[in-house]
Every structure is written in structure tokens, then in C-alpha cells.
N, CA, C and O atoms as a MOPAC input file, in Angstrom:
PM7 MOZYME 1SCF
protein

 N     25.62700 1    37.61200 1    14.73200 1
 C     24.67800 1    37.06300 1    13.33900 1
 C     26.00200 1    36.82900 1    12.33000 1
 O     25.67700 1    36.45000 1    11.20500 1
 N     27.40100 1    36.99000 1    12.55100 1
 C     27.66900 1    35.91900 1    11.54000 1
 C     27.50500 1    33.73300 1    12.07200 1
 O     27.06400 1    32.74000 1    11.49600 1
 N     28.44400 1    34.13100 1    14.00000 1
 C     28.35100 1    33.31400 1    13.90900 1
 C     26.80200 1    32.60700 1    13.65000 1
 O     26.91800 1    31.57700 1    12.98600 1
 N     25.10900 1    32.98500 1    14.09300 1
 C     24.48400 1    32.29600 1    14.10200 1
 C     23.59600 1    31.72300 1    12.42700 1
 O     22.88200 1    30.74200 1    12.21800 1
 N     23.97500 1    32.64200 1    11.66600 1
 C     23.57700 1    32.37600 1     9.96500 1
 C     24.64000 1    31.09800 1     9.91800 1
 O     24.17000 1    30.01200 1     9.57800 1
 N     26.51500 1    31.21100 1    10.35300 1
 C     26.89900 1    29.58700 1     9.67500 1
 C     26.42100 1    27.96300 1    11.12600 1
 O     26.62200 1    26.75000 1    11.16700 1
 N     25.86400 1    28.82300 1    11.86900 1
 C     25.36800 1    27.58000 1    13.28800 1
 C     24.30900 1    27.44100 1    12.68900 1
 O     23.99500 1    26.31700 1    13.07800 1
 N     23.03700 1    27.95300 1    11.61500 1
 C     21.94000 1    27.30900 1    10.58200 1
 C     22.68400 1    26.32900 1    10.24400 1
 O     22.37400 1    25.15800 1    10.46400 1
 N     23.73400 1    26.68800 1     9.67800 1
 C     24.35300 1    26.80400 1     7.61400 1
 C     24.90500 1    24.61300 1     7.92600 1
 O     24.87300 1    23.50200 1     7.39700 1
 N     25.30000 1    25.33100 1     9.09300 1
 C     26.16500 1    23.85700 1    10.05900 1
 C     24.93000 1    22.89300 1     9.70100 1
 O     24.71500 1    22.17500 1     8.72400 1
 N     24.01000 1    23.22600 1    11.18500 1
 C     22.23800 1    22.16100 1    11.52100 1
 C     21.50200 1    21.86900 1     9.76000 1
 O     20.94800 1    20.93200 1     9.18500 1
 N     21.83200 1    23.01300 1     9.48600 1
 C     21.11500 1    21.76600 1     7.92800 1
 C     21.61300 1    21.74900 1     7.00800 1
 O     20.96600 1    22.36100 1     6.15800 1
 N     22.56900 1    21.31600 1     6.62600 1
 C     23.80700 1    20.37900 1     6.26700 1
 C     24.02400 1    18.86300 1     7.17400 1
 O     23.94600 1    17.78800 1     6.57900 1
 N     24.25900 1    18.92200 1     8.43400 1
 C     24.29500 1    17.52100 1     9.25300 1
 C     22.03200 1    17.62500 1     8.85700 1
 O     21.88800 1    17.21200 1     7.70700 1
 N     21.51600 1    17.76600 1     9.08000 1
 C     20.06400 1    17.05500 1     9.13700 1
 C     20.03000 1    16.38600 1     8.06900 1
 O     19.83600 1    15.17100 1     8.10200 1
 N     20.32200 1    17.46400 1     6.23600 1
 C     20.96200 1    16.73400 1     5.45800 1
 C     21.50300 1    15.38100 1     5.42000 1
 O     21.01600 1    14.35100 1     4.95600 1
 N     22.38800 1    15.55600 1     5.88700 1
 C     23.29100 1    14.53400 1     5.67000 1
 C     22.99400 1    12.89400 1     6.26100 1
 O     23.33800 1    11.79500 1     5.82500 1
 N     22.10400 1    13.36400 1     7.58500 1
 C     21.54700 1    12.36800 1     8.25900 1
 C     20.49200 1    11.89700 1     8.06600 1
 O     20.31500 1    10.84700 1     8.68300 1
 N     19.22000 1    12.41400 1     7.11000 1
 C     18.42200 1    12.60800 1     6.48000 1
 C     18.64500 1    11.09300 1     5.22500 1
 O     17.65100 1    10.40400 1     4.99500 1
 N     19.49400 1    10.88000 1     4.79300 1
 C     20.25000 1    10.34800 1     3.39600 1
 C     20.07900 1     7.87900 1     4.26700 1
 O     20.55300 1     7.07900 1     5.07400 1
 N     19.32700 1     8.01300 1     3.46900 1
 C     19.19000 1     6.93600 1     3.71500 1
 C     20.81000 1     5.53200 1     3.72900 1
 O     21.34600 1     5.25400 1     2.65600 1
 N     21.25100 1     4.94300 1     4.92600 1
 C     22.79600 1     4.10100 1     4.78800 1
 C     22.06600 1     2.94300 1     2.89100 1
 O     21.07400 1     2.27900 1     2.58800 1
 N     23.54500 1     3.44800 1     2.13300 1
 C     22.90900 1     2.92500 1     1.52100 1
 C     23.93000 1     1.20600 1     1.48700 1
 O     25.02200 1     0.88900 1     1.95800 1
 N     22.61300 1     0.26300 1     0.47800 1
 C     23.03400 1    -0.99400 1     0.92000 1
 C     23.81200 1    -1.59800 1     0.59300 1
 O     24.13400 1    -1.25600 1    -0.54500 1
 N     24.81400 1    -2.99500 1     1.22400 1
 C     25.89300 1    -3.58400 1     0.66800 1
 C     26.05500 1    -3.64200 1    -0.87400 1
 O     24.91200 1    -3.35500 1    -1.23100 1
 N     26.51500 1    -3.76800 1    -1.60000 1
 C     26.58600 1    -4.81200 1    -2.84300 1
 C     26.34300 1    -6.47900 1    -2.51600 1
 O     26.81700 1    -7.27400 1    -1.70400 1
 N     25.45400 1    -6.53700 1    -3.48200 1
 C     25.23600 1    -8.43800 1    -2.91300 1
 C     25.90300 1    -9.37800 1    -4.31600 1
 O     25.01100 1    -9.99900 1    -4.89400 1
 N     26.81400 1    -9.49800 1    -4.71200 1
 C     27.06900 1   -10.65100 1    -5.21400 1
 C     26.01400 1   -11.79500 1    -6.44700 1
 O     25.46500 1   -12.89600 1    -6.39600 1
 N     26.19800 1   -10.75700 1    -7.38700 1
 C     24.87200 1   -11.71800 1    -7.48400 1
 C     24.77500 1   -13.28700 1    -8.02100 1
 O     23.67900 1   -13.59000 1    -8.49300 1
 N     26.16500 1   -14.69100 1    -7.99800 1
 C     26.16000 1   -15.53300 1    -7.96600 1
 C     26.07800 1   -15.76100 1    -6.28600 1
 O     26.67200 1   -16.51700 1    -5.51800 1
 N     25.72100 1   -15.40400 1    -6.22600 1
 C     26.06700 1   -15.52400 1    -4.71600 1
 C     24.64400 1   -15.58900 1    -4.29300 1
 O     24.18800 1   -16.39800 1    -3.48500 1
 N     23.73000 1   -14.30000 1    -5.15500 1
 C     22.15100 1   -14.38200 1    -4.23700 1
 C     21.40200 1   -15.80800 1    -5.68100 1
 O     20.73100 1   -16.73800 1    -5.23400 1
 N     21.58100 1   -15.74900 1    -6.75800 1
 C     21.84500 1   -16.79200 1    -7.16100 1
 C     21.56300 1   -18.27600 1    -6.57400 1
 O     20.50800 1   -18.90600 1    -6.65500 1
 N     22.42300 1   -18.55600 1    -6.14000 1
 C     22.67900 1   -19.24500 1    -4.61400 1
 C     21.58200 1   -19.56100 1    -3.80500 1
 O     20.90700 1   -20.58400 1    -3.69900 1
 N     21.54500 1   -18.43200 1    -3.23900 1
 C     20.47600 1   -18.23700 1    -2.49700 1
 C     19.15900 1   -18.17300 1    -3.06500 1
 O     18.31700 1   -18.81700 1    -2.43900 1
 N     18.80400 1   -17.62900 1    -3.98100 1
 C     16.93200 1   -18.03000 1    -4.69600 1
 C     17.24800 1   -19.74300 1    -4.87200 1
 O     16.18400 1   -20.35400 1    -4.97800 1
 N     18.21200 1   -20.45400 1    -4.91400 1
 C     18.05500 1   -22.10700 1    -5.16500 1
 C     17.87300 1   -22.80400 1    -3.48400 1
 O     17.38300 1   -23.83700 1    -3.02900 1
 N     18.61000 1   -21.51700 1    -2.87400 1
 C     18.29800 1   -21.90400 1    -1.44100 1
 C     16.45700 1   -21.75200 1    -1.21900 1
 O     16.00700 1   -22.70800 1    -0.58800 1
 N     15.83100 1   -21.13400 1    -1.47100 1
 C     14.75200 1   -20.37200 1    -1.09800 1
 C     14.15900 1   -21.57600 1    -2.45000 1
 O     12.92900 1   -21.63200 1    -2.45300 1
 N     14.35500 1   -21.84300 1    -2.76700 1
 C     13.27500 1   -22.63800 1    -4.29200 1
 C     13.40500 1   -24.21700 1    -3.45900 1
 O     12.50400 1   -25.01000 1    -3.18500 1
 N     14.82700 1   -24.30100 1    -3.20200 1
 C     14.78200 1   -25.55400 1    -2.60500 1
 C     14.16000 1   -25.95400 1    -1.41000 1
 O     13.79800 1   -27.12300 1    -1.27300 1
 N     13.96900 1   -24.97300 1    -0.38000 1
 C     13.18300 1   -25.18600 1     0.69500 1
 C     11.87300 1   -24.93700 1     0.77300 1
 O     11.31600 1   -25.10800 1     1.85700 1
 N     11.22500 1   -24.54300 1    -0.21700 1
 C      9.07400 1   -24.40400 1    -1.00100 1
 C      9.63600 1   -22.80800 1    -0.18900 1
 O     10.21200 1   -22.57800 1    -1.25300 1
 N      9.84200 1   -22.04500 1     0.34500 1
 C      9.33600 1   -21.07100 1     0.84300 1
 C      9.53800 1   -20.23500 1     0.04400 1
 O      9.09700 1   -19.18200 1     0.50300 1
 N     10.04500 1   -20.06100 1    -1.10400 1
 C     10.33600 1   -19.33200 1    -2.18600 1
 C      7.59400 1   -19.57500 1    -2.11000 1
 O      6.48800 1   -19.09700 1    -1.86000 1
 N      8.37400 1   -20.59800 1    -2.54700 1
 C      6.43400 1   -20.97800 1    -2.56500 1
 C      5.18800 1   -20.96500 1    -1.29900 1
 O      4.09700 1   -21.53000 1    -1.36300 1
 N      5.70100 1   -20.18100 1    -0.21900 1
 C      4.62700 1   -20.28800 1     1.05800 1
 C      3.85300 1   -19.12400 1     0.42500 1
 O      3.23000 1   -19.16900 1     1.48600 1
 N      3.26400 1   -18.09400 1    -0.28700 1
 C      2.36800 1   -17.39800 1    -0.66000 1
 C      1.52200 1   -18.61700 1    -1.72000 1
 O      0.62900 1   -19.25700 1    -1.16300 1
 N      1.72400 1   -18.83500 1    -2.78800 1
 C      2.03700 1   -19.64900 1    -3.90900 1
 C      0.02300 1   -20.72700 1    -2.69200 1
 O     -1.02900 1   -21.29700 1    -2.98100 1
 N      0.49500 1   -20.46600 1    -1.95300 1
 C     -0.80800 1   -21.88700 1    -1.29600 1
 C     -2.35100 1   -20.95500 1    -1.54500 1
 O     -3.36800 1   -21.55200 1    -1.89800 1
 N     -2.34400 1   -19.77100 1    -1.35900 1
 C     -3.42000 1   -18.26900 1    -0.89400 1
 C     -3.33500 1   -18.20000 1    -2.80600 1
 O     -4.36200 1   -17.87900 1    -3.40400 1
 N     -2.41400 1   -18.43400 1    -3.37500 1
 C     -2.71800 1   -17.66300 1    -4.95200 1
 C     -4.13800 1   -18.19600 1    -5.42300 1
 O     -5.04300 1   -17.58400 1    -5.98900 1
 N     -4.04500 1   -19.77700 1    -4.94100 1
 C     -5.49900 1   -20.39400 1    -5.12100 1
 C     -6.80500 1   -20.25400 1    -4.68100 1
 O     -7.86000 1   -20.39800 1    -5.29900 1
 N     -6.59400 1   -19.96100 1    -3.55600 1
 C     -7.30200 1   -19.19600 1    -2.80500 1
 C     -7.72500 1   -18.15700 1    -3.50600 1
 O     -8.63700 1   -18.33800 1    -4.31300 1
 N     -7.22100 1   -17.02400 1    -3.36000 1
 C     -7.03800 1   -15.85500 1    -3.92400 1
 C     -8.03900 1   -15.37100 1    -5.35700 1
 O     -8.78600 1   -14.40000 1    -5.47900 1
 N     -7.64600 1   -16.65500 1    -6.49000 1
 C     -8.36700 1   -16.93700 1    -7.55400 1
 C     -9.58900 1   -17.11700 1    -7.83600 1
 O    -10.08700 1   -16.73900 1    -8.89600 1
 N    -10.41400 1   -17.90200 1    -6.63400 1
 C    -11.29400 1   -18.03200 1    -6.14400 1
 C    -12.14600 1   -16.45400 1    -6.63800 1
 O    -12.92400 1   -15.92200 1    -7.43000 1
 N    -11.40400 1   -16.30500 1    -5.63800 1
 C    -12.46400 1   -14.58400 1    -5.48700 1
 C    -12.45100 1   -13.75000 1    -6.83100 1
 O    -13.31300 1   -12.89100 1    -7.01400 1
 N    -11.22700 1   -14.06900 1    -8.00000 1
 C    -11.09500 1   -13.37100 1    -8.96200 1
 C    -12.00300 1   -13.49100 1    -9.82000 1
 O    -12.38200 1   -14.65400 1    -9.96100 1
 N    -12.91700 1   -12.11000 1   -10.97900 1
 C    -13.45700 1   -13.07300 1   -12.49300 1
 C    -13.15100 1   -13.91700 1   -13.23200 1
 O    -12.11300 1   -13.43400 1   -13.68400 1
 N    -13.33100 1   -15.25800 1   -13.92700 1
 C    -12.70300 1   -16.04700 1   -15.16300 1
 C    -11.99700 1   -14.74400 1   -15.55500 1
 O    -10.89500 1   -14.60700 1   -15.02400 1
 N    -12.38400 1   -13.78100 1   -16.35000 1
 C    -11.62900 1   -13.25300 1   -17.83000 1
 C    -10.62400 1   -12.69500 1   -16.90500 1
 O     -9.59300 1   -12.15400 1   -17.30500 1
 N    -11.02600 1   -12.87400 1   -15.31800 1
 C     -9.30500 1   -11.19800 1   -15.22300 1
 C     -8.21000 1   -12.57600 1   -14.47900 1
 O     -7.05500 1   -12.30100 1   -14.15500 1
 N     -8.67700 1   -13.75800 1   -14.32600 1
 C     -7.86700 1   -14.63300 1   -13.66500 1
 C     -5.80700 1   -15.09600 1   -14.50200 1
 O     -4.74400 1   -15.38300 1   -13.95200 1
 N     -6.20000 1   -14.93100 1   -15.89600 1
 C     -4.80600 1   -15.13200 1   -16.25300 1
 C     -4.32300 1   -14.38100 1   -16.20300 1
 O     -3.11300 1   -14.52300 1   -16.02900 1
 N     -4.87100 1   -13.02500 1   -16.31400 1
 C     -3.76500 1   -11.10300 1   -15.76100 1
 C     -3.56300 1   -11.67900 1   -14.41300 1
 O     -2.46100 1   -12.02400 1   -13.98700 1
 N     -4.87200 1   -11.78200 1   -13.64700 1
 C     -4.38600 1   -11.71600 1   -11.99200 1
 C     -3.12400 1   -12.42900 1   -11.89000 1
 O     -2.10200 1   -11.75300 1   -12.01400 1
 N     -3.00600 1   -13.83500 1   -11.66100 1
 C     -1.80000 1   -14.80100 1   -11.82600 1
 C     -0.59600 1   -14.72800 1   -12.75800 1
 O      0.19800 1   -15.47300 1   -12.18400 1
 N      0.09800 1   -14.21600 1   -14.00200 1
 C      0.96400 1   -13.38600 1   -14.14200 1
 C      1.64200 1   -12.51900 1   -13.36300 1
 O      2.84300 1   -12.44600 1   -13.10300 1
 N      0.18400 1   -11.49900 1   -12.82800 1
 C      1.11100 1   -10.26500 1   -11.60400 1
 C      1.03100 1   -10.91200 1   -10.53000 1
 O      2.00600 1   -10.67600 1    -9.81600 1
 N      0.27700 1   -11.65900 1   -10.06200 1
 C      0.74300 1   -12.45700 1    -8.65400 1
 C      2.47800 1   -13.54300 1    -8.81300 1
 O      3.31400 1   -13.45100 1    -7.91300 1
 N      2.72300 1   -14.46100 1   -10.04500 1
 C      3.56800 1   -14.74900 1   -10.55100 1
 C      4.86200 1   -13.73200 1   -10.34600 1
 O      5.79600 1   -14.02400 1    -9.59800 1
 N      4.80700 1   -12.70800 1   -10.97900 1
 C      5.72100 1   -11.12700 1   -10.89400 1
 C      5.89200 1   -10.47000 1    -9.98100 1
 O      6.80200 1    -9.64100 1    -9.98700 1
 N      4.72100 1   -10.70600 1    -8.45200 1
 C      5.57000 1   -10.34200 1    -7.48700 1
 C      6.23500 1   -10.94700 1    -7.10200 1
 O      7.43500 1   -10.80500 1    -6.86900 1
 N      5.36900 1   -11.97200 1    -6.92400 1
 C      5.89700 1   -13.39000 1    -6.73000 1
 C      7.61600 1   -13.06900 1    -6.22900 1
 O      8.00800 1   -12.91300 1    -5.07300 1
 N      8.18100 1   -13.04500 1    -7.09600 1
 C      9.24600 1   -12.89800 1    -8.00600 1
 C     10.02700 1   -12.19600 1    -7.50100 1
 O     11.05900 1   -12.58400 1    -6.95300 1
 N      9.55500 1   -10.73500 1    -7.63400 1
 C     10.49800 1    -9.69200 1    -6.85600 1
 C     10.30300 1   -10.08200 1    -5.04400 1
 O     11.30200 1    -9.98800 1    -4.33200 1
 N      9.35900 1   -10.38000 1    -4.61600 1
 C      9.31700 1   -11.31400 1    -3.18500 1
 C     10.90800 1   -12.10500 1    -3.09000 1
 O     11.75400 1   -11.77900 1    -2.25600 1
 N     11.08400 1   -13.09700 1    -4.02900 1
 C     12.16600 1   -14.32300 1    -3.62500 1
 C     13.28300 1   -13.13400 1    -3.95000 1
 O     14.25700 1   -13.10000 1    -3.19800 1
 N     13.22000 1   -12.35100 1    -4.81000 1
 C     14.65000 1   -11.57000 1    -5.17100 1
 C     14.64800 1   -10.89700 1    -4.30200 1
 O     15.84200 1   -10.85500 1    -4.00700 1
 N     14.22600 1   -10.39800 1    -3.74300 1
 C     14.46800 1    -9.65100 1    -1.83000 1
 C     14.56400 1   -10.48800 1    -0.68000 1
 O     15.40300 1   -10.45800 1     0.22000 1
 N     13.79100 1   -11.08000 1    -0.80600 1
 C     14.76900 1   -12.67900 1     0.00200 1
 C     15.88500 1   -13.11200 1     0.09300 1
 O     16.64700 1   -13.11600 1     1.06000 1
 N     16.10300 1   -13.77800 1    -1.68000 1
 C     17.81100 1   -14.09400 1    -1.27700 1
 C     18.42200 1   -13.37300 1    -1.36400 1
 O     19.59200 1   -13.75000 1    -1.29400 1
 N     18.16200 1   -11.34300 1    -1.64000 1
 C     19.10400 1   -10.51300 1    -1.28600 1
 C     19.26900 1   -10.33700 1     1.07800 1
 O     20.21600 1    -9.94500 1     1.76100 1
 N     18.23900 1   -10.71400 1     1.38400 1
 C     18.52700 1   -11.11400 1     2.66400 1
 C     19.05600 1   -12.26700 1     3.03800 1
 O     19.53500 1   -12.26300 1     4.17300 1
 N     19.10400 1   -13.00600 1     2.58900 1
 C     19.58300 1   -14.81800 1     2.73200 1
 C     20.72800 1   -14.09500 1     2.41300 1
 O     21.42200 1   -14.20200 1     3.42500 1
 N     21.40000 1   -13.34800 1     1.51200 1
 C     22.96500 1   -13.14800 1     1.08800 1
 C     23.25900 1   -12.01900 1     2.15800 1
 O     24.38800 1   -12.24500 1     2.59500 1
 N     22.66800 1   -10.79200 1     2.82200 1
 C     23.27200 1    -9.86100 1     3.64200 1
 C     23.91900 1   -11.05700 1     5.52000 1
 O     24.85900 1   -11.13800 1     6.31200 1
 N     22.17500 1   -11.84100 1     5.14300 1
 C     22.95200 1   -12.82100 1     7.35300 1
 C     23.58800 1   -13.63600 1     7.02800 1
 O     24.53800 1   -13.80200 1     7.79400 1
 N     23.54300 1   -14.62000 1     5.81100 1
 C     24.05700 1   -15.91200 1     5.93400 1
 C     25.18100 1   -16.09800 1     5.00800 1
 O     25.18900 1   -15.78900 1     3.81600 1
 N     26.59500 1   -16.90400 1     6.01900 1
 C     27.76700 1   -17.11500 1     4.82700 1
 C     27.27700 1   -17.75300 1     3.72000 1
 O     26.09300 1   -18.06600 1     3.58700 1
 N     28.34900 1   -18.00600 1     2.72900 1
 C     28.36400 1   -19.32000 1     1.53900 1
 C     28.47400 1   -20.94300 1     1.77100 1
 O     28.30500 1   -21.98700 1     1.14200 1
 N     28.96200 1   -20.38100 1     3.39500 1
 C     29.47800 1   -21.92900 1     3.54100 1
 C     28.00600 1   -22.08100 1     4.24400 1
 O     27.61500 1   -23.20700 1     3.93700 1
 N     27.03300 1   -21.43600 1     5.04800 1
 C     25.64700 1   -21.64700 1     5.57700 1
 C     25.29000 1   -22.38700 1     4.28900 1
 O     25.21200 1   -23.61500 1     4.27200 1
 N     24.97700 1   -21.28500 1     2.72200 1
 C     23.85600 1   -21.35100 1     2.32900 1
 C     24.65400 1   -22.91000 1     1.47900 1
 O     23.90300 1   -23.82100 1     1.13100 1
 N     25.63000 1   -22.98000 1     1.32700 1
 C     25.92100 1   -24.39500 1     1.10500 1
 C     25.85000 1   -25.44700 1     1.46700 1
 O     26.26500 1   -26.44300 1     0.87500 1
 N     24.94500 1   -25.37200 1     3.20100 1
 C     25.20600 1   -26.31200 1     3.85400 1
 C     23.44400 1   -26.19600 1     3.39000 1
 O     22.59800 1   -26.83000 1     2.75900 1
 N     23.51300 1   -25.62300 1     3.74900 1
 C     21.28600 1   -25.05500 1     3.37800 1
 C     20.61800 1   -26.14600 1     2.49200 1
 O     19.62900 1   -26.86600 1     2.63000 1
 N     21.69600 1   -25.94900 1     1.38700 1
 C     21.16000 1   -26.98100 1     0.08900 1
 C     21.65800 1   -28.05800 1     0.06400 1
 O     21.16700 1   -28.94600 1    -0.63300 1
 N     22.72100 1   -28.25000 1     0.79100 1
 C     22.62400 1   -30.02400 1     0.69400 1
 C     21.59300 1   -30.42900 1     1.65900 1
 O     21.30400 1   -31.62300 1     1.57800 1
 N     20.80200 1   -29.58600 1     2.77700 1
 C     19.90800 1   -30.48800 1     3.80200 1
 C     18.91900 1   -30.14800 1     2.94300 1
 O     18.15300 1   -29.68200 1     3.78600 1
 N     18.68900 1   -30.09700 1     2.53400 1
 C     17.59900 1   -29.40700 1     1.27000 1
 C     16.84700 1   -30.50300 1     0.30500 1
 O     15.73700 1   -31.02800 1     0.22700 1
 N     18.99200 1   -30.56300 1    -0.86700 1
 C     18.39400 1   -31.63600 1    -1.78800 1
 C     18.63900 1   -33.33000 1    -0.49700 1
 O     18.81100 1   -34.42800 1    -1.02600 1
 N     18.61600 1   -33.24000 1     0.63200 1
 C     18.83200 1   -34.75600 1     1.87700 1
 C     17.53000 1   -35.09400 1     1.41800 1
 O     16.88800 1   -34.40500 1     0.62500 1
 N     17.05000 1   -36.43500 1     2.05400 1
 C     15.63400 1   -37.41900 1     1.43700 1
 C     14.36300 1   -36.41700 1     2.90100 1
 O     13.13300 1   -36.44000 1     2.86400 1
 N     15.28200 1   -35.64000 1     4.04400 1
 C     14.70800 1   -34.99000 1     5.55300 1
 C     14.10500 1   -33.99100 1     4.87400 1
 O     12.90300 1   -33.75600 1     4.75700 1
 N     15.57100 1   -33.10400 1     4.19200 1
 C     15.16200 1   -31.15700 1     3.01600 1
 C     13.35900 1   -31.99800 1     2.83000 1
 O     12.32400 1   -32.14100 1     3.48200 1
 N     13.95200 1   -32.35200 1     1.47600 1
 C     13.09400 1   -32.80600 1     0.42500 1
 C     11.39500 1   -33.28900 1     1.51100 1
 O     10.24400 1   -33.00800 1     1.17900 1
 N     11.69900 1   -33.81900 1     2.39700 1
 C     10.27200 1   -34.29100 1     2.71400 1
 C      9.31600 1   -33.25300 1     3.18900 1
 O      8.10000 1   -33.12800 1     3.04800 1
 N     10.76300 1   -32.12800 1     4.15300 1
 C     10.57800 1   -30.65900 1     4.83700 1
 C      9.71300 1   -29.89700 1     4.20700 1
 O      8.86200 1   -29.19200 1     4.74900 1
 N      9.88900 1   -30.00600 1     3.16300 1
 C      9.53800 1   -29.52500 1     1.93900 1
 C      8.44000 1   -29.35600 1     1.36800 1
 O      7.85600 1   -28.34900 1     0.96800 1
 N      7.93900 1   -31.64500 1     1.35800 1
 C      6.91700 1   -31.63400 1     0.30200 1
 C      5.66600 1   -31.78600 1     1.50700 1
 O      4.49000 1   -31.65000 1     1.16800 1
 N      6.08000 1   -32.10600 1     3.07100 1
 C      4.77000 1   -31.32400 1     3.86800 1
 C      4.89400 1   -29.56300 1     3.92900 1
 O      4.24900 1   -28.68100 1     3.36100 1
 N      5.57600 1   -29.54300 1     4.50600 1
 C      5.51700 1   -27.41300 1     4.54500 1
 C      4.09600 1   -26.86900 1     4.05800 1
 O      3.58700 1   -25.85100 1     4.52800 1
 N      3.45000 1   -27.74000 1     2.96300 1
 C      1.31800 1   -27.39000 1     2.68500 1
 C      0.94600 1   -28.10000 1     4.00800 1
 O      0.77600 1   -27.64500 1     5.13900 1
 N      0.91700 1   -28.60900 1     3.80900 1
 C      0.70800 1   -30.01700 1     4.65400 1
 C      0.32400 1   -28.84100 1     6.65700 1
 O     -0.64400 1   -28.23700 1     7.11900 1
 N      2.12900 1   -29.21600 1     7.25700 1
 C      2.08800 1   -28.16900 1     8.44300 1
 C      2.07700 1   -26.86900 1     8.64900 1
 O      2.49800 1   -26.22000 1     9.60600 1
 N      1.26600 1   -26.35400 1     7.11600 1
 C      1.13000 1   -24.64900 1     8.32900 1
 C     -0.54200 1   -24.97100 1     7.78300 1
 O     -1.24400 1   -24.25400 1     8.49600 1
 N     -1.08900 1   -25.45100 1     7.19000 1
 C     -2.47300 1   -25.21900 1     7.36400 1
 C     -3.28200 1   -26.50600 1     7.99300 1
 O     -4.42500 1   -26.93400 1     7.83700 1
 N     -2.17300 1   -26.91300 1     8.76300 1
 C     -2.26400 1   -27.45000 1    10.44100 1
 C     -2.28000 1   -26.65800 1    11.45600 1
 O     -3.17000 1   -26.64300 1    12.30600 1
 N     -0.85100 1   -25.62500 1    11.42700 1
 C     -0.79300 1   -24.50800 1    12.28400 1
 C     -1.62100 1   -23.66200 1    12.29800 1
 O     -1.90100 1   -23.29300 1    13.43900 1
 N     -2.44200 1   -22.91200 1    11.07700 1
 C     -3.41200 1   -22.21900 1    11.33500 1
 C     -4.41500 1   -23.25300 1    11.81200 1
 O     -4.28800 1   -23.24700 1    13.03600 1
 N     -5.26500 1   -24.06000 1    11.51200 1
 C     -6.32700 1   -24.18700 1    12.01400 1
 C     -5.83300 1   -23.98300 1    13.49500 1
 O     -6.42500 1   -23.06300 1    14.05900 1
 N     -4.69600 1   -24.76000 1    14.40800 1
 C     -3.98900 1   -24.81800 1    15.52100 1
 C     -4.18900 1   -23.37000 1    15.95300 1
 O     -4.77800 1   -23.30000 1    17.03200 1
 N     -3.87800 1   -22.24500 1    15.43800 1
 C     -3.73800 1   -21.50000 1    15.93000 1
 C     -5.02400 1   -20.59200 1    15.76900 1
 O     -4.74100 1   -19.40900 1    15.57500 1
 N     -6.20200 1   -20.84600 1    15.80100 1
 C     -7.87500 1   -20.17900 1    14.91200 1
 C     -8.36800 1   -21.67800 1    17.18500 1
 O     -9.26300 1   -21.40700 1    17.98600 1
 N     -8.08300 1   -22.02600 1    17.22200 1
 C     -8.31400 1   -22.72800 1    17.88500 1
 C     -8.37800 1   -22.20400 1    19.20900 1
 O     -9.18300 1   -22.31600 1    20.13300 1
 N     -6.74500 1   -21.28600 1    18.95000 1
 C     -6.50100 1   -20.78200 1    20.52800 1
 C     -6.29400 1   -19.21300 1    20.28800 1
 O     -5.44600 1   -18.56900 1    20.90700 1
 N     -7.32900 1   -18.54400 1    19.13100 1
 C     -7.66300 1   -17.25100 1    19.10900 1
 C     -8.38000 1   -16.66700 1    20.32900 1
 O     -7.94400 1   -15.85700 1    21.14800 1
 N     -9.91700 1   -17.42600 1    20.24800 1
 C     -9.99000 1   -16.92500 1    21.34900 1
 C    -10.10800 1   -16.75000 1    22.18200 1
 O    -10.94500 1   -15.97300 1    22.64100 1
 N     -9.02400 1   -17.63400 1    22.99800 1
 C     -8.34100 1   -17.15600 1    23.89300 1
 C     -6.95600 1   -16.25100 1    24.44800 1
 O     -6.43700 1   -16.11900 1    25.55600 1
 N     -6.63600 1   -15.68000 1    22.99800 1
 C     -5.36400 1   -14.99600 1    22.42800 1
 C     -6.80900 1   -13.89300 1    23.03000 1
 O     -6.72900 1   -13.39100 1    24.15100 1
 N     -7.55000 1   -13.74100 1    22.49500 1
 C     -7.98400 1   -12.13600 1    22.10500 1
 C     -8.90900 1   -11.70900 1    23.78300 1
 O     -9.14300 1   -10.65500 1    24.37500 1
 N     -9.22500 1   -13.24200 1    24.05500 1
 C     -9.37800 1   -12.64500 1    25.97500 1
 C     -9.03100 1   -12.44900 1    27.21700 1
 O     -9.62200 1   -12.03200 1    28.21400 1
 N     -6.94400 1   -13.17600 1    26.77600 1
 C     -6.36500 1   -12.52200 1    27.00400 1
 C     -5.75900 1   -11.12000 1    27.13600 1
 O     -5.63700 1   -10.46600 1    28.17200 1
 N     -5.41900 1   -10.80000 1    25.94300 1
 C     -5.23200 1    -9.01400 1    25.48900 1
 C     -6.25600 1    -8.62600 1    26.19200 1
 O     -5.80700 1    -8.24200 1    27.27200 1
 N     -7.78200 1    -8.47800 1    26.15800 1
 C     -8.78100 1    -7.80100 1    26.68000 1
 C     -8.58900 1    -7.43500 1    28.03100 1
 O     -8.67400 1    -6.34800 1    28.60400 1
 N     -8.21800 1    -8.95600 1    28.54700 1
 C     -8.53500 1    -8.88900 1    30.03500 1
 C     -7.19100 1    -7.91900 1    30.69400 1
 O     -7.49100 1    -7.47800 1    31.80400 1
 N     -5.69800 1    -7.48400 1    30.19600 1
 C     -4.70300 1    -7.23000 1    30.45900 1
 C     -4.81400 1    -5.75000 1    29.43300 1
 O     -3.71300 1    -5.24700 1    29.20600 1
 N     -5.75400 1    -5.18900 1    28.94800 1
 C     -6.37800 1    -4.26200 1    28.14500 1
 C     -7.18600 1    -2.78000 1    28.88000 1
 O     -7.35300 1    -1.62900 1    28.47500 1
 N     -7.55500 1    -3.52200 1    30.15200 1
 C     -8.73300 1    -3.40700 1    30.69500 1
 C     -8.94500 1    -2.01700 1    31.73700 1
 O    -10.02500 1    -1.82300 1    32.29500 1

């Protein structure tokens, strides 16, 4: 009986230890700021901002200011989380190289044209969406 109690206690303690999420590595705040600068320079921090105008069209006029404030706060959170991901994946040298690229003429052009590229890519995907759906139906039957 004693062995059974000890075994049960061990299993409970073991499962509690395994259930805890692993600790996230600490992020160097200075490096995180560099990552945020790359996100800003690349334009990827503003990807959802293009949708803001579309969404604002659906929001009543008296709520647009509050919506804009909340949307911008959410964008800040998204960029912060993205910077943490960058800090985990990329080295400081990678971030410096990215910053150099996005400050170059072709990097600036890439940022400038990102909205147009996204729009045209979406249009192209709409053209093949019916074909993709037909293919999925073919294989799901």
C-alpha cells in the first residue's frame, strides 16, 4: 500500500512538473529595440495598417477615434511580440545586416512597394482560389 501511495504521489508531482510551460529566454531590451527598428524599416510592422482603412469604413463615425486608438495599441503589441521572435531567431549581426539592407535604395523601394505587391498578390490568389477549391474537393471525396 505504501508503494502505491508513493507511486501515485510521484506521478502527480511528475505530471505537474511536465505541465509547466518552459520559461521564455530573457530578451535584451536594447536588442529588442534594434529588432523593432528593422520591423519598422521593413514595413512589416504596418502590414495590418492597410486593413485599418478598410475596417474603419465599417465602423460608425462616432466610434472611429476609439477604434483607431485600440487598433494602434494592438499593432504596438503585435510589433513587440514580433520583435521578441526576431530576437530569438536572428543574431545581432543578422539584424544589423537587415537594417543596412532596408536603409539601402532597393530596401527602401521594397518597403515603398510592399502595399502594391500585397494587393496584386491577393488579386492573383483570388484568380486561382476556385481552382484550389476544386482540387481540394477532388481529393476530399
